[in-house]
C-alpha positions in Angstrom: 0.0 0.0 0.0 1.4 3.3 -1.0 1.7 5.8 1.9 -0.1 9.1 1.6 1.7 12.1 0.4 1.8 15.4 2.4 -1.0 16.8 0.3 -3.4 14.0 1.1 -5.6 13.4 4.3 -6.3 10.1 6.0 -9.9 9.0 6.8 -9.2 9.3 10.5 -7.9 12.8 10.3 -10.9 13.8 8.2 -13.3 12.3 10.7 -11.6 14.1 13.6 -12.0 17.4 11.7 -15.7 16.8 11.2 -16.1 16.1 14.9 -14.4 19.4 15.7 -16.8 21.3 13.5 -19.8 19.5 14.8 -18.6 20.2 18.4 -18.1 23.9 17.7 -21.6 24.1 16.1 -23.1 22.5 19.2 -21.3 24.8 21.5 -22.4 27.8 19.5 -26.0 26.5 19.6 -25.8 26.0 23.3 -24.3 29.5 23.8 -27.1 31.0 21.7 -29.7 29.0 23.6 -28.2 30.1 26.9 -28.2 33.8 25.8 -31.8 33.5 24.6 -32.9 31.8 27.9 -31.1 34.5 29.9 -32.9 37.2 27.9 -36.3 35.5 28.3 -36.0 34.5 31.9 -33.8 37.1 33.4 -33.7 40.3 31.3 -37.3 40.2 30.1 -38.7 37.6 32.5 -40.9 39.9 34.4 -42.4 41.4 31.2 -43.2 37.9 29.7 -44.5 36.7 33.0 -46.8 39.7 33.2 -47.8 39.3 29.6 -48.9 35.7 30.3 -51.1 37.0 33.1 -52.3 39.9 31.1 -53.5 37.5 28.5 -56.0 36.4 31.1 -56.7 39.4 33.5 -56.1 43.1 32.8 -56.5 45.8 35.4 -58.2 48.9 34.1 -57.7 52.2 36.0 -60.9 54.0 37.1 -60.0 57.6 37.3 -61.3 59.6 40.3 -63.3 62.7 39.7 -61.3 65.8 40.7 -62.9 67.9 43.5 -65.0 70.9 42.7 -64.0 74.5 43.3 -66.8 76.7 44.5 -67.3 80.3 45.7 -68.3 81.0 49.3 -72.0 80.6 48.4 -71.6 77.3 46.7 -71.6 78.4 43.1 -69.5 75.9 41.1 -66.5 77.6 39.4 -64.5 74.6 38.4 -65.8 71.1 37.7 -65.1 68.3 35.3 -66.8 67.5 31.9 -67.1 64.2 30.1 -64.7 63.6 27.3 -62.9 60.8 25.5 -59.1 60.2 25.3 -57.2 57.9 23.0 -54.7 55.5 24.7 -52.1 53.1 23.5 -51.1 50.1 25.7 -47.5 49.2 24.5 -47.7 45.5 25.4 -50.7 45.0 23.1 -49.6 47.3 20.3 -48.1 44.8 17.8 -46.1 46.4 14.9 -46.7 49.6 16.8 -44.2 52.0 15.2 -44.5 50.4 11.7 -48.2 50.1 11.3 -50.4 51.1 14.3 -49.1 54.5 15.1 -48.9 55.7 11.4 -52.5 54.6 11.0 -53.6 56.3 14.2 -51.6 59.5 13.2 -53.4 59.5 9.9 -56.8 59.3 11.6 -55.9 62.1 14.0 -54.1 64.4 11.6 -50.6 64.2 13.3 -47.7 65.8 11.6 -44.3 64.1 11.5 -43.1 65.7 14.7 -46.2 64.6 16.6 -46.0 61.0 15.4 -42.3 60.8 16.3 -43.0 62.2 19.8 -45.7 59.6 20.4 -43.4 56.8 19.1 -40.8 57.9 21.5 -43.3 57.9 24.4 -44.5 54.4 23.5 -40.9 53.1 23.2 -40.1 54.5 26.6 -43.3 53.1 28.1 -42.7 49.7 26.6 -39.6 49.5 28.9 -41.0 51.1 32.0 -44.8 50.3 32.0 -45.7 48.1 29.1 -49.2 47.4 30.4 -50.1 50.9 31.5 -52.3 52.7 28.9 -50.5 55.8 27.6 -52.6 58.8 26.5 -51.7 59.8 23.0 -54.6 62.2 22.3 -56.8 64.0 24.9 -60.3 65.3 24.4 -61.2 63.7 21.1 -63.6 65.5 18.8 -66.7 63.6 17.7 -65.2 63.0 14.3 -61.9 61.7 15.7 -63.8 59.4 18.0 -65.9 58.0 15.2 -62.8 57.5 12.9 -61.0 55.5 15.6 -63.9 53.3 16.4 -64.5 52.5 12.8 -61.0 51.1 12.4 -60.5 49.4 15.8 -59.6 46.1 14.2 -56.6 47.7 12.6 -55.4 49.4 15.8 -54.1 46.8 18.1 -53.4 48.2 21.6 -55.4 51.4 20.9 -58.5 52.1 23.0 -60.8 55.1 23.5 -61.6 55.7 27.2 -64.0 58.2 28.8 -62.0 60.5 31.0 -63.2 63.6 33.0 -61.6 66.8 31.9 -61.2 70.0 33.9 -63.8 72.6 33.1 -63.1 76.2 34.1 -66.5 77.9 34.0 -65.1 81.4 34.7 -62.9 81.6 31.6 -60.1 84.1 32.1 -61.7 85.5 35.2 -59.9 84.3 38.3 -57.5 82.3 36.1 -54.4 83.2 38.2 -56.2 82.1 41.4 -57.7 78.9 40.0 -54.6 77.8 38.0 -54.7 75.1 35.3 -53.5 71.5 34.7 -51.1 69.9 32.3 -49.3 66.7 31.8 -46.9 65.4 34.4 -43.2 65.2 33.4 -41.1 62.1 33.7 -39.0 63.8 36.4 -42.1 64.7 38.5 -43.4 61.2 38.0 -40.3 59.6 39.4 -40.2 62.0 42.4 -43.9 61.6 43.2 -43.7 57.8 42.9 -40.7 57.8 45.3 -42.9 59.7 47.7 -45.7 57.1 47.5 -48.1 59.1 45.3 -50.0 57.1 42.6 -49.4 58.9 39.3 -48.9 57.4 35.9 -47.2 58.6 32.7 -49.7 60.9 30.9 -51.5 62.0 34.0 -52.4 65.6 34.5 -51.3 67.6 37.5 -52.2 71.0 38.9 -50.2 74.0 37.8 -50.4 77.4 39.6 -53.0 78.7 41.9 -55.5 76.5 43.7 -55.0 73.5 41.4 -51.3 73.3 42.3 -51.5 74.2 46.0 -54.4 71.8 46.8 -53.3 69.1 44.3 -53.5 66.3 46.9 -56.8 67.5 48.2 -58.5 67.8 44.9 -57.0 64.7 43.2 -59.0 61.9 44.8 -58.1 58.2 44.7 -58.3 56.1 41.5 -60.1 52.7 41.5 -59.5 49.6 39.4 -61.6 47.2 37.3 -60.4 43.7 36.3 -61.2 42.4 32.8 -60.3 39.2 31.0 -58.6 40.0 27.7 -56.9 38.1 25.0 -53.3 38.6 23.8 -54.3 41.6 21.7 -55.9 43.3 24.7 -59.5 42.6 23.5 -62.0 42.0 26.3 -63.5 38.5 26.6 -66.9 39.3 28.0 -67.9 35.7 29.0 -64.9 35.3 31.3 -64.9 38.9 32.6 -68.3 38.3 34.2 -66.9 35.5 36.3 -64.2 37.5 38.1 -66.5 38.1 41.2 -67.0 41.0 43.5 -63.4 41.9 43.8 -63.2 42.7 40.1 -64.1 46.4 40.8 -62.6 48.7 43.4 -64.4 52.0 43.1 -62.6 55.3 42.8 -63.0 58.0 45.5 -63.6 61.6 44.3 -61.4 64.4 45.6 -62.6 66.9 48.1 -64.1 70.3 47.2 -62.7 73.7 47.9 -65.0 76.4 49.2 -63.4 79.8 48.5 -63.8 83.1 50.4 -64.6 84.8 47.1 -68.1 85.9 46.4 -68.7 85.7 42.6 -71.3 88.4 42.8 -68.8 90.9 44.1 -66.1 89.5 41.7 -68.4 90.2 38.8 -69.0 93.7 40.0 -65.2 94.3 40.3 -64.7 92.9 36.8 -67.4 95.1 35.3 -66.3 98.3 37.0 -62.6 97.9 36.2 -61.8 99.7 32.9 -58.2 98.7 32.6 -56.4 96.5 30.1 -53.9 95.7 32.8 -53.9 95.9 36.6 -55.5 94.5 39.7 -58.4 94.8 42.1 -58.2 93.3 45.6 -61.0 93.1 48.2 -59.9 91.9 51.7 -62.0 91.3 54.8 -60.5 93.7 57.3 -61.3 91.5 60.3 -60.1 88.2 59.0 -57.7 88.6 56.0 -60.0 86.5 53.7 -60.1 87.7 50.2 -63.6 88.5 48.9 -62.7 89.4 45.3 -59.5 89.5 43.3 -58.9 90.7 39.7 -55.7 90.3 37.8 -55.9 91.6 34.3 -55.1 90.4 31.7 -55.8 86.8 32.5 -55.6 83.6 30.4 -58.0 80.8 29.6 -57.2 77.8 31.8 -59.3 75.6 29.5 -56.9 76.3 26.7 -53.8 75.6 28.7 -55.3 72.4 30.2 -56.5 71.2 26.7 -54.8 71.0 23.3 -53.0 74.3 23.1 -51.2 74.8 19.8 -47.7 76.1 19.4 -49.0 79.3 17.9 -51.3 79.9 20.8 -48.5 79.4 23.3 -46.3 81.8 21.3 -49.1 84.4 21.3 -49.3 84.1 25.1 -45.6 84.4 25.5 -45.3 87.4 23.1 -48.3 89.4 24.5 -46.8 92.7 25.7 -49.2 92.8 28.6 -47.9 89.4 29.9 -51.2 87.7 30.8 -49.4 84.8 32.6 -48.2 87.2 35.3 -50.4 87.6 38.3 -50.6 91.4 39.0 -52.1 90.9 42.5 -49.0 89.3 44.1 -46.4 88.3 41.6 -45.6 91.8 40.3 -44.8 94.9 42.3 -45.2 98.6 41.5 -44.5 102.0 43.0 -47.6 102.8 45.2 -47.5 106.5 44.8 -49.5 108.6 47.3 -51.3 105.5 48.7 -48.1 105.0 50.6 -48.5 108.3 52.5 -50.5 106.6 55.3 -47.2 104.8 56.3 -45.2 108.1 56.1 -47.9 109.8 58.3 -47.9 107.0 60.9 -44.0 107.1 61.0 -44.2 110.9 61.4 -46.6 110.7 64.3 -44.6 107.9 66.0 -41.4 109.9 65.8 -42.8 112.7 68.0 -41.6 115.4 65.6 -45.0 115.7 64.0 -48.6 115.9 65.2 -51.8 115.8 63.1 -52.1 119.5 63.5 -48.5 120.3 62.5 -48.6 122.8 59.6 -46.3 122.9 56.6 -46.6 125.6 54.0 -46.8 124.2 50.4 -45.6 126.7 47.8 -45.7 124.1 45.0 -42.3 122.7 45.8 -39.9 121.7 48.6 -36.3 122.7 48.6 -33.6 120.3 49.8 -30.1 121.5 49.2 -29.7 122.8 45.7 -32.8 120.9 44.4 -36.5 121.6 44.4 -38.9 118.7 44.9 -42.2 119.5 43.2 -45.6 119.0 44.6 -48.2 117.8 42.1 -50.0 121.1 42.4 -47.8 123.7 40.8 -49.3 126.7 42.6 -49.1 124.9 45.9 -51.6 124.1 48.6 -50.6 126.8 51.1 -50.6 125.9 54.8 -51.6 122.2 55.3 -51.6 119.9 58.3 -51.6 116.2 58.5 -55.3 115.8 57.7 -55.5 118.3 54.8 -52.1 117.1 53.4 -53.8 113.6 53.1 -57.0 115.0 51.8 -55.4 117.0 49.0 -52.4 114.6 48.6 -50.0 117.5 49.2 -46.5 116.2 48.6 -44.7 119.0 50.5 -46.0 118.0 53.9 -44.6 114.5 53.4 -41.3 115.8 52.0 -40.9 117.8 55.3 -41.5 114.6 57.2 -38.8 112.7 55.3 -36.4 115.6 55.6 -36.9 115.7 59.3 -37.0 112.0 60.4 -35.1 110.4 57.5 -35.9 107.1 55.7 -35.4 104.5 58.4 -38.4 105.3 60.6 -40.6 105.2 57.5 -39.0 101.9 56.4 -39.5 100.5 60.0 -43.3 101.3 59.8 -43.6 99.9 56.3 -41.9 96.6 57.3 -44.0 96.3 60.4 -47.1 96.5 58.2 -45.7 93.7 55.9 -44.0 95.6 53.1 -40.8 94.2 51.7 -41.7 90.6 52.6 -44.1 87.9 51.1 -47.6 87.9 52.6 -47.5 84.1 52.9 -50.6 83.5 50.9 -49.1 80.3 49.5 -51.8 79.7 46.8 -50.4 82.5 44.6 -46.8 83.1 43.6 -45.6 86.3 45.0 -42.7 88.7 45.1 -41.6 90.4 48.4 -41.7 94.0 47.0 -39.1 96.5 48.2 -39.2 98.6 51.4 -35.9 100.5 51.1 -33.9 101.7 54.1 -30.6 103.6 54.5 -28.9 100.2 54.8 -30.6 99.0 51.6 -29.3 102.1 49.7 -25.8 101.9 51.1 -25.6 98.4 49.8 -27.2 98.8 46.4 -27.3 102.4 45.3 -24.3 104.1 43.7 -22.9 106.6 46.2 -25.0 105.1 49.1 -27.9 106.7 50.9 -28.8 110.4 50.6 -31.7 112.4 52.1 -33.3 112.8 48.7 -34.0 109.1 48.7 -36.1 109.5 51.8 -38.1 112.3 50.1 -38.8 109.9 47.2 -39.8 107.1 49.4 -42.0 109.2 51.6 -44.6 109.5 48.8 -44.3 106.0 47.4 -41.8 106.6 44.7 -38.1 105.8 44.3 -37.3 102.2 45.2 -40.5 101.6 47.1 -42.4 98.8 45.5 -45.5 97.0 46.7 -47.9 94.4 45.4 -51.6 95.3 45.3 -52.2 92.5 47.9 -49.6 93.9 50.3 -51.2 97.3 50.0 -54.7 95.9 50.7 -53.3 94.2 53.9 -51.7 97.5 55.0 -55.0 99.3 54.8 -56.8 96.4 56.4 -54.3 96.6 59.3 -54.9 100.4 59.7 -58.6 99.8 59.5 -58.7 97.1 62.3 -56.2 98.9 64.6 -52.9 97.2 63.8 -53.5 93.5 63.2 -51.8 92.2 60.0 -53.5 89.1 58.8 -52.2 86.4 56.5 -54.4 86.6 53.3 -56.4 83.5 52.5 -58.5 82.3 49.6 -60.1 79.1 50.9 -62.5 79.1 53.9 -63.0 75.3 54.1 -62.6 72.0 52.5 -65.6 69.8 52.1 -66.2 66.1 51.2 -68.5 64.8 48.6 -71.6 65.0 50.8 -70.8 68.5 52.0 -69.3 67.4 55.3 -66.5 69.8 56.5 -63.1 68.2 56.2 -61.1 71.2 57.3 -61.9 74.8 58.2 -59.4 77.7 57.9 -59.4 80.2 60.7 -57.9 83.8 60.4 -54.2 83.8 60.9 -52.4 86.8 62.5 -49.0 87.6 61.1 -48.1 90.7 63.2 -49.7 93.1 65.6 -48.5 96.7 65.0 -48.7 99.2 67.9 -50.7 102.1 66.3 -51.8 104.5 69.0 -55.5 105.4 68.8 -54.8 109.1 68.2 -52.4 108.3 65.4 -54.9 105.9 63.7 -57.7 108.5 64.2 -55.6 111.2 62.5 -54.8 109.0 59.5 -58.4 107.9 59.2 -59.7 111.5 59.3 -57.4 112.4 56.5 -58.6 109.3 54.4 -62.2 110.1 55.1 -61.7 113.7 54.0 -60.1 112.4 50.8 -63.2 110.5 49.9 -66.1 112.3 51.6 -65.2 116.1 51.6 -65.3 118.3 48.6 -61.8 118.9 47.3 -60.7 115.5 48.3 -59.0 113.6 45.4 -61.6 110.8 45.6 -64.7 112.9 46.3 -66.0 113.1 42.8 -65.7 109.3 42.3 -67.6 108.8 45.6 -70.4 111.1 44.5 -70.8 109.6 41.1 -70.8 106.0 42.5 -73.8 106.7 44.8 -72.0 105.2 47.8 -73.1 108.1 50.0 -76.7 107.4 49.2 -76.3 104.1 51.0 -75.2 105.9 54.1 -71.7 104.4 53.9 -68.6 106.5 54.8 -65.5 105.7 52.9 -61.9 106.3 53.9 -59.6 106.3 50.9 -56.5 107.5 49.2 -55.7 108.0 45.6 -52.3 107.7 44.1 -50.5 108.3 40.8 -47.2 106.5 40.5 -44.7 107.7 38.0 -43.2 105.1 35.7 -40.5 107.0 33.9 -38.5 110.2 34.5 -40.2 113.1 32.7 -39.1 116.5 31.6 -40.3 120.0 32.0 -43.3 119.7 29.7 -46.7 118.5 30.9 -48.0 115.8 28.6 -51.4 114.4 28.2 -51.6 110.6 28.7 -52.6 110.0 25.1 -49.5 111.8 24.0 -47.3 109.1 25.7 -46.6 105.5 24.9 -48.9 103.2 27.0 -46.0 101.7 28.9 -44.7 105.1 29.9 -48.0 106.3 31.4 -48.4 106.5 35.2 -50.0 103.9 37.3 -53.4 104.9 38.9 -54.1 103.7 42.4 -56.9 103.8 44.9 -56.8 102.2 48.4 -59.8 102.4 50.7 -61.7 101.2 53.8 -65.4 101.0 54.4 -67.3 101.7 56.4 -64.9 104.2 57.9 -66.4 104.0 61.4 -65.8 100.2 61.7 -64.1 99.0 58.5 -65.2 95.7 57.1 -63.4 95.6 53.7 -60.3 97.1 52.3 -60.4 97.7 48.5 -57.3 98.4 46.4 -57.3 99.2 42.7 -54.3 99.4 40.4 -55.0 100.6 36.9 -51.6 99.8 35.3 -50.5 102.7 33.1 -54.0 104.0 33.5 -53.4 107.6 34.3 -54.4 109.2 37.6 -55.8 107.8 40.8 -58.8 110.1 41.1 -60.4 109.6 37.7 -58.9 106.3 36.7 -58.9 104.1 39.8 -61.2 105.5 42.5 -64.4 104.9 40.4 -63.7 101.2 40.3 -63.1 101.1 44.1 -66.2 103.0 44.9 -68.3 100.8 42.6 -67.0 97.7 44.4 -67.7 99.2 47.8 -71.3 100.1 46.7 -71.9 96.5 45.5 -70.5 95.0 48.7 -73.0 96.9 50.9 -75.9 96.3 48.4 -75.2 92.6 48.7 -74.9 92.8 52.4 -78.3 94.5 52.7 -79.8 92.1 50.2 -78.5 89.0 52.0 -79.7 90.4 55.4 -83.2 90.8 54.0 -83.3 87.4 52.2 -80.5 85.0 53.4 -79.3 83.3 50.2 -79.8 79.6 50.0 -76.7 77.4 49.8 -76.2 76.9 46.1 -74.7 74.1 44.2 -75.2 75.4 40.7 -72.6 75.9 37.9 -71.5 79.4 37.3 -72.6 81.0 34.1 -70.7 84.1 33.1 -72.5 87.2 31.9 -69.4 89.4 31.8 -68.4 91.2 28.6 -65.0 90.6 27.1 -62.2 92.3 29.1 -60.7 95.5 27.7 -57.5 95.2 25.6 -54.8 97.6 24.6 -56.9 98.3 21.5 -60.2 99.2 23.0 -59.6 100.5 26.6 -60.0 104.2 27.2 -56.6 105.5 28.4 -56.7 109.2 27.6 -57.9 110.8 30.8 -55.6 112.7 33.2 -52.5 114.7 32.6 -48.9 113.9 33.0 -47.1 115.9 35.7 -43.8 117.5 34.8 -40.8 117.1 37.1 -38.1 114.7 38.1 -38.6 111.3 39.7 -40.4 112.9 42.6 -43.4 114.2 40.8 -46.9 112.7 41.4 -50.4 113.6 40.7 -53.6 112.2 42.1 
C-alpha cells in the first residue's frame, strides 16, 4: 500500500476534523440558547410573566373625579366635563411603530413631529410600564372618536376611554387664582412615585393657583376594574363576568374647595374695572380672607389644560401685557400717594409731628440745591396732616422725610408687611421693596442720601408693593394694627358636604398704632373720599356710595413710571408703557371697617379719575349685597357658574386718555 503524500488526508484525520466542526456548532448553539434563555428568563422575565397573566386578566384604571372649586355661596366655578381620550397600551400594540401609530396618526391628523413624539413615548413606556395605557390624544372630537372606532380592528393596543376633563367655568376671570393643569413630566413622575403618590405617565397635575397648592386635596383616589382579555388586549366578556365582587374597586372623588370669594362681588369688580392691565383686591379687614380679586389680563385655563397649539403658546408668550403674570401678588409697583399713610404713621410715631403740624406748600420743597415739586404747581398753602392727606400734598410728606429720615418710614412699612411675602401660598408672590438707608448703602451708587427719603415718603423711588400687600396694609390700619395672612379658601368639604377642614384667620403681626395716630390718618382718608376737594370725592359722589349711608376712607395715588421732563404731557401723548399707574386704596365703612379695597390701573393715568371709580363701585356693590342678604338670606347653592361678563378690555379698546402727566423729576406725582 502506497503511503499518503503530504497533500493528502487520511480517513481518521478527516473524521476528527468533522467532529471538531460539529462540536463547535453544538457549542455555538448552546451558547445561543443560553443567551436567549437568559434574555427571556432574566432580562425580560418579568415582562413575559406579566404578559402571560395579562393574556388572562387586565386591570383597568378607574380615574377619580377631581374635586370641585366653589365660591363662598356654593356656586361651582370649576368642575369636570365628560370627554374621550385615545390610549395606547404598548404591550398589546403589535407592529406599533411600523403600522399602528402611522394609521392612528393619519386618523388624528398628526404631523411628522407629533408622530415621532408619540413613538418615543410608547418606546419608553414599553420598557417602564408596558401594560399601562398611555394617553396619545386627549379630548377627542366627535369625528376623531368615530374614525378610531370605525378602524378598531386595525389598531391593536389602541382604545378610547371616557376621561373627565377639567372645566373652568369662569374663563379668564380668576385664572391666576384657579390655575390650570397639564401633563406630568417624567422627572415629576419619578419624584412623586418615590414619595408614594400614585401617578402614571400621561396623568395631568395642577399648575399654579389652587390647582397646584391643593393638588393632593382635589385629586382623589383612583379605582380599578379587572377584565379578562386576549393577547391583543381585547375583552373576553364571558370570562370577565366570572371575576367576582373583587373585580371592581371604586374610585374616590377628591374633596371640594369652598373659596372666600363671592362671585357676585367678583363680577362687580370685573365690570367696574376699565383697565387692560392691573389688579383689584377686596380683603376682609377683620379676617384677612379675600372676597374678590382681579388680575388683568388673564388667560384661559381651559386652553392651557387642553390641546393648546404652538401658535397659541407663542401668542401668550409674546403678549406685551404678559397675561401669565399675576398682578395681584407676583408683580410689584410704586404705590404713589397711597403709601402716604405709612409716612404719616411714622411721622406721628417719631414725635416730631402731630396731626395739627402745619407745613406751607408753595408748590415745591427745597432740599439743598434741588427743588422737589408738589403735584400742584401753585401749591396748597398751609396744610396739616389731615389736609395734606385730603389734597395729597407732597410738600408735607417731604418735610417729614427731611426731618426724620428714611429709616423710621421703612420700619413702619416693614411692620405692616412691606418688603416681605404675605404668605398667601396659593399664589406666587414677590416680596416687594421697602428700602432703608442700609438698603441704599448696599445697592445704590454713592449710598444713601436724604433725597431718597423724600422719594420714598410718597411711594416713589425704590418703594415697590404688590396690590395684595397694600390691601393688607390698609386692612391693618382699619382694624387697629392687626396684620393678617391673606387666605382664599374658607374650608374643604367632602363629597356629601361634610366639612373636612376649616381655615381660621391667621395673625402675622400686631403693630402698635396709638389710637390718636390711627384716628388722625383715618380722618385724612375720610376727608379724601367724603369732603369736597378730596381727590376721591368726585368718584364717591358719582358712585352713589353716599346714598347708601356708607362712609369711605380712601387714598388716591398716581405712581410715576419713567422720569419726565419739563413739559406736561397728556396721557394719550405718551406710549402706553410710559404712562403713570393709577391707584386707589380704601376702607369701608370708615367707622368700623369691614373691607379694604385696592385698585391698580396699570399705566392707567391718575388715581382720582382712573382708579377711584372702580373702588367706589366695588364698595357700593358690597353693601348692596350685604343689605340684600340680610333681608333674604341666600340659600346654599350648588349650581354651575354661568358668566354674563363682557370681554375684558384690551390695549386696542380701553380708554386711556384721561388725566394729565405731571412735569418734574422722579419725585413728581399727581392724584
